[in-house]
C-alpha positions in Angstrom: -5.0 15.7 -12.6 -2.2 16.3 -14.9 0.8 14.8 -13.8 2.9 18.2 -15.0 1.0 19.7 -11.7 4.2 17.5 -9.6 7.5 18.2 -9.7 9.6 14.8 -10.5 11.4 14.0 -7.4 15.1 12.1 -6.6 15.8 10.1 -3.8 17.4 13.2 -2.3 15.0 15.4 -2.4 11.7 13.9 -1.0 13.2 15.1 2.2 12.3 18.6 1.9 8.2 17.8 0.6 7.6 18.8 4.7 4.0 19.9 5.1 1.5 20.0 8.1 -0.5 16.6 7.7 -4.0 17.1 8.3 -5.7 15.7 11.2 -9.4 16.8 11.1 -12.2 14.6 11.3 -12.7 13.6 7.7 -8.9 12.3 7.5 -8.1 10.9 10.5 -9.3 7.2 9.8 -6.7 7.2 6.8 -4.2 9.1 9.3 -4.5 6.1 11.6 -3.8 3.7 9.0 -0.7 5.0 7.6 0.4 5.4 11.3 -0.1 1.6 11.8 1.2 0.4 8.6 4.1 2.2 9.1 5.0 1.3 12.4 4.6 -2.6 11.0 6.7 -1.8 8.2 9.5 -0.6 10.4 9.3 -3.1 12.7 9.4 -6.0 9.8 12.3 -4.1 8.0 14.2 -4.0 11.8 14.1 -8.2 12.1 14.5 -8.4 8.2 17.5 -6.7 8.5 19.1 -8.3 11.7 18.5 -11.6 10.2 20.6 -10.4 6.8 23.4 -9.1 9.3 23.3 -12.7 11.1 22.5 -14.9 8.2 24.2 -13.7 4.9 23.1 -16.6 3.0 19.2 -15.2 3.8 20.3 -12.7 1.5 18.6 -13.5 -2.1 20.6 -13.6 -5.2 17.0 -14.0 -7.3 17.3 -10.8 -9.2 13.2 -10.7 -9.7 12.8 -10.7 -5.7 15.2 -7.1 -6.2 13.4 -5.1 -8.5 11.7 -2.6 -6.0 15.5 -2.4 -4.7 16.7 1.0 -5.3 20.3 2.9 -5.9 20.2 4.9 -3.0 17.4 4.9 -0.6 15.4 7.9 0.2 15.7 9.9 3.0 12.3 9.7 4.0 10.9 7.6 7.0 8.0 5.3 5.3 5.8 7.1 8.1 6.2 10.6 6.0 6.3 8.5 2.6 2.8 7.1 3.7 1.7 10.8 4.8 3.5 12.3 1.2 1.6 9.7 -0.7 -1.8 10.7 0.7 -1.5 14.5 -0.1 -1.3 13.7 -3.6 -3.6 11.3 -3.9 -6.2 11.6 -0.9 -6.5 7.0 -1.7 -9.1 6.0 0.9 -8.0 3.4 4.2 -9.4 0.4 2.6 -6.7 1.1 0.0 -3.9 1.0 2.4 -5.4 -2.2 3.6 -5.8 -3.9 0.1 -1.8 -2.7 -0.1 -0.6 -4.2 2.9 -2.7 -7.4 1.6 -0.3 -7.3 -1.4 2.8 -6.9 0.4 2.2 -10.1 2.7 1.0 -12.2 -0.5 3.8 -11.6 -2.2 5.6 -12.1 0.6 3.9 -15.7 0.8 4.1 -16.5 -3.0 7.8 -15.3 -2.8 9.4 -16.7 0.2 13.5 -15.2 -0.7 12.2 -11.7 -0.6 12.1 -9.4 2.1 11.2 -5.8 2.7 14.4 -4.0 3.4 14.7 0.1 3.6 16.3 -0.1 0.0 13.0 -1.4 -1.2 10.1 -0.7 0.5 8.8 3.0 -0.7 9.1 1.2 -4.1 6.9 -1.2 -3.1 5.2 0.9 -0.8 4.1 3.5 -4.3 3.7 0.3 -6.6 1.0 -1.8 -4.4 -0.9 1.4 -3.2 -1.5 2.8 -6.7 -2.3 -1.2 -8.0 -4.8 -1.2 -4.6 -6.1 2.0 -5.6 -6.7 0.5 -8.8 -8.5 -2.6 -7.8 -10.7 -0.7 -4.8 -11.3 3.0 -5.7 -13.2 3.8 -9.1 -11.6 6.8 -10.1 -7.7 6.8 -10.4 -4.6 9.2 -11.4 -2.7 8.0 -14.0 1.0 5.5 -13.6 2.7 9.2 -14.6 1.1 11.0 -11.7 1.5 8.4 -9.0 5.1 7.6 -10.3 6.1 11.8 -9.5 4.6 11.1 -6.4 6.9 8.5 -5.4 10.3 10.3 -6.8 10.2 7.8 -10.3 9.9 8.0 -13.8 7.1 6.9 -15.8 8.7 3.8 -17.4 10.1 3.2 -13.7 6.8 2.8 -13.0 4.9 1.2 -15.3 8.2 -1.5 -15.1 7.4 -2.0 -11.3 3.2 -2.4 -11.7 4.1 -5.2 -14.5 7.0 -7.4 -12.6 4.5 -6.8 -9.4 1.7 -8.4 -11.4 3.7 -10.9 -12.8 5.4 -12.2 -9.5 1.8 -12.0 -7.8 0.7 -14.4 -10.5 -2.6 -11.5 -11.2 -3.4 -12.8 -7.3 -5.5 -9.7 -6.8 -8.9 -10.7 -5.8 -9.3 -9.7 -2.0 -12.8 -10.8 -1.1 -14.7 -9.6 2.5 -13.3 -12.5 4.6 -9.9 -11.6 3.4 -10.1 -8.1 4.1 -11.3 -8.5 7.1 -8.7 -10.8 8.5 -6.3 -8.5 7.5 -7.8 -5.7 9.3 -8.0 -8.1 12.4 -4.4 -8.5 11.7 -3.8 -4.6 11.9 -5.7 -4.4 14.9 -3.8 -6.7 17.0 -0.6 -5.0 15.7 -1.6 -1.5 17.5 -1.3 -3.2 20.7 -2.9 -1.6 23.7 -2.3 1.9 23.3 -5.4 3.0 20.9 -7.3 0.1 20.5 -10.7 1.5 20.3 -9.7 4.0 17.6 -8.1 1.2 15.1 -10.9 -0.9 15.3 -13.4 2.0 14.2 -11.2 2.7 11.3 -11.1 -0.9 10.3 -14.4 -1.5 11.2 -15.2 1.5 8.4 -12.7 0.0 5.5 -14.9 -2.8 6.3 -18.0 -1.7 6.3 -16.6 0.5 2.7 -15.7 -2.9 1.3 -19.1 -4.8 2.3 -20.9 -1.7 0.6 -19.2 -2.0 -2.5 -19.4 -5.4 -3.1 -23.3 -5.2 -2.1 -24.0 -2.5 -4.6 -21.4 -5.0 -7.7 -24.0 -7.9 -7.0 -27.4 -5.3 -6.7 -25.6 -3.9 -10.7 -25.3 -7.6 -11.5 -28.8 -8.7 -11.0 -30.1 -6.2 -12.2 -28.2 -6.0 -15.8 -28.9 -10.1 -16.2 -32.6 -9.3 -15.0 -32.1 -11.3 -12.2 -34.7 -11.3 -9.1 -34.7 -12.1 -5.7 -38.3 -13.3 -5.5 
């Protein structure tokens, strides 16, 4: 899809993109994943903001940890922002899991980096875009993701490069790591809806395993290896 089909939006106009998010069977897996990820991030932000209020020294002064900060916090919830991303990009649930892996990996590599209401939206659109390139065979251009996230193409390109360098280009997510994060997300759900999230994550895990098996099959076919 041409990025011109979307009108670039500012932080203050993101909230005007109100729509009825589809809940039909074909989208239930992604819808549930979005709810879980949004809830997890909201709790993380609340915890980080309590820490910074009590301990001013916890605020990082390293410029590289502030690259996702925005001048004006978008007046849109994390849930609605993730739904907007899905509405326009239709990335699968496994992309959101891998994006979460990248976010956690970034926090481990840069312990001084904290997820806040000032950086979560840019962090999400960047990690989801990079994760979609890793997981899916066909992707939208950076300019399209920029329009979805209310950024310029230049901003989107810079955020992608900055993320890659901050993570030391450690983008590979093997099946075992993927499954461990699925288990973590499942535990985060709590008692309510546990069966649904388990079914969703097992679907994601199966999707990744199938892709891995297919990659091995194609590789062995190209190299002329035999299973006998």
